[in-house]
C-alpha positions in Angstrom: -26.4 -12.5 -5.1 -23.6 -10.5 -3.9 -20.8 -11.5 -6.9 -23.8 -10.7 -9.1 -24.4 -7.0 -7.7 -20.8 -6.2 -7.2 -19.9 -6.9 -10.9 -22.7 -4.7 -11.7 -22.0 -1.6 -9.3 -18.1 -2.1 -11.3 -18.0 1.3 -13.9 -15.6 1.6 -16.7 -13.8 4.0 -14.0 -13.8 1.9 -11.7 -12.1 -0.6 -13.6 -9.7 2.1 -14.8 -8.8 2.8 -11.5 -7.5 -1.1 -11.0 -5.5 -0.7 -14.3 -4.0 2.5 -12.7 -3.1 0.8 -9.5 -1.5 -2.2 -11.8 0.5 0.4 -14.3 1.3 3.4 -12.2 1.3 2.2 -8.9 3.1 -1.4 -8.9 6.7 -0.4 -10.0 7.0 1.7 -7.2 7.4 -1.5 -5.7 9.3 -2.8 -8.3 11.9 -0.9 -7.0 12.7 -3.3 -4.3 15.5 -5.2 -6.2 17.7 -1.8 -6.8 17.3 -1.3 -3.2 18.3 -4.6 -1.8 21.1 -3.8 -4.2 21.6 -0.6 -2.5 21.4 -2.1 1.1 23.9 -4.6 -0.2 21.9 -7.6 -0.4 21.7 -8.9 -3.8 25.5 -7.7 -4.5 26.6 -11.2 -5.4 25.3 -14.3 -7.2 24.2 -15.8 -4.2 23.2 -13.6 -2.1 21.3 -12.0 -4.9 19.1 -15.5 -5.0 18.4 -15.4 -1.4 17.0 -12.6 -1.0 14.6 -12.6 -3.9 13.8 -16.2 -2.8 12.9 -14.8 0.9 10.8 -12.3 -0.8 8.7 -14.7 -2.6 8.5 -17.1 -0.1 6.5 -14.5 1.8 4.7 -13.2 -0.4 3.6 -16.9 -1.3 2.9 -17.5 2.4 0.4 -14.5 2.8 -1.3 -15.6 -0.1 -1.8 -18.7 1.6 -2.6 -17.7 4.7 -4.7 -15.2 3.0 -7.1 -18.7 1.6 -7.1 -20.1 5.1 -7.8 -16.9 7.6 -9.2 -15.0 5.0 -11.3 -12.2 7.5 -7.9 -12.5 10.0 -6.1 -11.9 6.7 -8.4 -8.5 5.8 -8.0 -7.5 8.8 -4.2 -7.8 9.3 -3.7 -6.2 5.4 -5.5 -3.3 6.4 -3.6 -2.3 9.8 -0.2 -2.6 8.4 -1.4 -0.4 5.3 -2.3 2.0 8.2 1.7 1.8 9.5 2.4 2.0 6.4 0.9 4.9 4.6 1.6 6.7 8.2 5.3 6.3 7.8 5.6 7.8 4.3 4.6 11.6 6.9 5.4 11.0 10.3 9.6 10.5 8.9 9.7 14.4 9.3 8.8 14.6 12.3 10.1 14.1 15.5 8.8 13.4 19.3 5.2 11.8 20.5 2.7 13.6 18.1 4.9 12.2 14.8 3.0 9.4 16.4 0.0 10.7 15.8 0.4 12.3 12.6 1.3 8.4 11.4 -1.9 7.0 12.6 -3.7 10.1 11.1 -2.1 9.8 7.7 -2.1 5.9 7.6 -6.2 6.5 9.2 -7.1 8.7 6.3 -6.7 6.3 3.8 -8.7 3.6 4.9 -10.8 5.0 7.5 -11.4 8.0 5.2 -12.5 6.0 1.9 -14.6 3.2 3.9 -16.8 5.3 5.9 -17.4 8.0 3.2 -18.5 4.9 0.9 -19.5 2.8 3.7 -21.9 0.4 1.3 -19.4 -0.3 -1.9 -16.3 -1.1 0.3 -18.0 -3.5 2.7 -19.1 -5.1 -0.4 -15.3 -5.0 -1.7 -14.3 -6.1 2.2 -17.1 -9.3 1.6 -15.9 -10.6 -1.9 -12.5 -10.9 -1.2 -12.8 -12.8 1.9 -16.0 -14.8 0.8 -18.1 -14.2 3.2 -19.8 -11.4 5.8 -17.2 -8.5 6.5 -19.2 -7.7 9.9 -16.2 -8.4 11.8 -13.3 -6.0 9.7 -16.3 -3.8 9.9 -16.4 -3.4 13.8 -12.6 -2.6 13.6 -12.9 -0.2 10.5 -15.0 1.4 13.6 -13.2 1.4 16.6 -10.3 3.2 14.2 -12.6 5.2 13.6 -13.3 6.6 16.8 -9.2 6.9 17.6 -8.8 8.6 13.9 -11.1 11.6 15.2 -9.8 11.5 18.4 -6.6 11.7 17.1 -7.9 14.3 14.0 -8.8 16.4 17.2 -4.7 16.4 18.8 -3.7 17.2 15.0 -5.8 20.1 14.2 -5.4 21.6 17.0 -0.9 21.4 16.6 -1.9 22.4 13.4 -3.0 25.9 14.2 -0.5 26.2 16.8 2.4 25.3 14.7 3.1 26.3 11.4 5.0 23.0 10.8 2.5 21.0 10.4 0.4 22.9 8.7 0.7 21.5 5.1 0.2 17.8 5.8 -3.1 18.3 7.9 -4.0 20.2 4.8 -3.3 17.7 2.4 -4.9 15.5 5.1 -8.1 17.5 4.9 -7.6 17.6 0.7 -7.6 13.7 0.5 -10.8 13.2 2.9 -12.3 15.7 0.5 -11.2 14.4 -2.3 -12.5 10.5 -1.1 -15.8 11.8 0.2 -15.9 13.0 -3.8 -15.2 9.7 -5.8 -16.0 6.7 -5.4 -13.6 4.3 -3.4 -12.0 2.7 -5.6 -10.5 5.6 -7.6 -10.1 7.3 -4.3 -7.4 4.8 -3.8 -6.0 4.8 -7.0 -5.3 8.8 -6.5 -4.0 8.5 -3.5 -1.7 5.6 -4.1 -0.4 6.4 -7.3 -0.7 10.2 -7.0 0.6 10.8 -3.9 2.4 7.1 -1.9 4.0 5.7 -5.0 5.6 9.3 -5.7 6.3 10.0 -1.9 8.1 6.3 -2.2 10.1 7.3 -5.3 11.3 11.2 -4.1 12.8 8.8 -1.1 14.4 6.4 -2.8 15.8 7.7 -5.7 18.8 10.3 -4.5 20.7 6.9 -2.2 20.2 4.6 -5.5 20.9 7.0 -8.0 24.3 7.7 -6.3 25.1 4.3 -5.6 23.5 2.6 -8.8 24.2 3.2 -12.2 20.9 4.9 -14.0 20.3 2.3 -16.1 20.5 -0.6 -13.4 17.8 1.0 -11.5 15.6 1.3 -14.8 16.3 -2.5 -15.8 15.5 -3.9 -12.7 12.0 -1.2 -11.7 10.9 -2.9 -15.9 12.0 -5.9 -15.3 10.3 -6.6 -11.9 7.4 -4.9 -13.4 6.6 -7.1 -15.9 7.9 -9.9 -14.3 4.8 -9.3 -12.0 2.3 -8.5 -14.7 3.3 -11.8 -16.9 3.0 -13.8 -13.2 -1.0 -11.6 -12.7 -2.1 -12.1 -16.0 -1.5 -15.8 -15.7 -3.3 -15.9 -12.7 -6.2 -14.1 -13.9 -6.6 -16.0 -17.2 -6.8 -19.4 -14.8 -8.9 -18.1 -12.2 -10.9 -17.1 -15.4 -12.1 -20.5 -15.8 -13.9 -20.1 -12.1 -15.2 -16.6 -11.9 -15.7 -14.1 -14.4 -12.2 -12.2 -15.9 -13.3 -9.0 -14.0 -13.8 -10.6 -10.9 -10.2 -12.3 -10.6 -8.7 -8.8 -11.8 -10.3 -7.6 -8.4 -9.1 -10.1 -6.1 -5.5 -10.7 -7.9 -5.1 -6.8 -7.4 -6.0 -6.8 -3.6 -4.5 -10.0 -2.8 -1.4 -9.5 -4.6 -1.0 -6.2 -3.0 -1.6 -7.9 -0.1 1.4 -10.5 -0.5 3.6 -7.9 -1.9 2.9 -5.6 1.2 4.3 -7.1 3.7 8.5 -7.8 2.6 8.3 -4.8 0.9 7.3 -3.3 4.3 10.4 -5.6 6.4 12.9 -4.2 3.3 11.6 -0.5 3.1 10.1 0.2 6.0 12.4 -2.0 8.2 15.9 -2.7 6.2 16.7 0.3 4.0 15.3 2.7 6.6 17.8 1.5 9.3 20.4 1.6 7.0 20.0 5.1 6.0 20.1 5.9 9.9 23.4 3.9 10.0 24.8 6.2 6.5 23.7 9.2 8.3 25.6 8.6 12.0 28.8 7.4 10.2 29.2 10.8 8.5 31.5 13.0 9.8 
């Protein structure tokens, strides 16, 4: 019943959003190979295979964990997504208010889309874990309460300090967009139009100064095409059990969860630590 309802509710716009996430949003993660090269993890053949072996192993482990514990996996995925999206903005400020800002901007994606389209999102969550998503929604409601409290502090800070207003306006615009567009379209707008663009902006200059442009583009294109090919193969195999559209949805979001873990370790951890060490070492 849930599956049939979900399929009937999907529109051409929803599938366009999923395609955008796959074709536009995905390449921002495909730059991880170039980032690893910039840090120094893939300069030798042995280290190259070691890095990508660990990267793929972590992604596979996430998928296996999802298959065994889908509800916990979805809750963890939503939590780390809040952290990852929040770090996009929080790095621009210092002090405890950066934590407030990071939580607000991370939560606006998850809380904003979920609460603005509760019925549709609950249906998608339930589909992804194959069971009732009640426990997941308890978590969503809890972080929503904290989000409202944090939003009060953020609003006061933006009113009193002009340095915080631009990002605060961004948050308000996102809330408006999320309230007006369907959930998948809302996520595609954020993921492709803001998060991916901001990620490339943050990494491009350091990579461009140390790695030839041809090598950067070749690595991004290669890993993007490999991921598309693997995803297409998995969707084709899954079609023997479910319809193509259902397989497409499941592969995209569980695949995103699997890739987010090693991506966060590399980008939010190793890459930014390397930048900090490098900047401290400059005269």
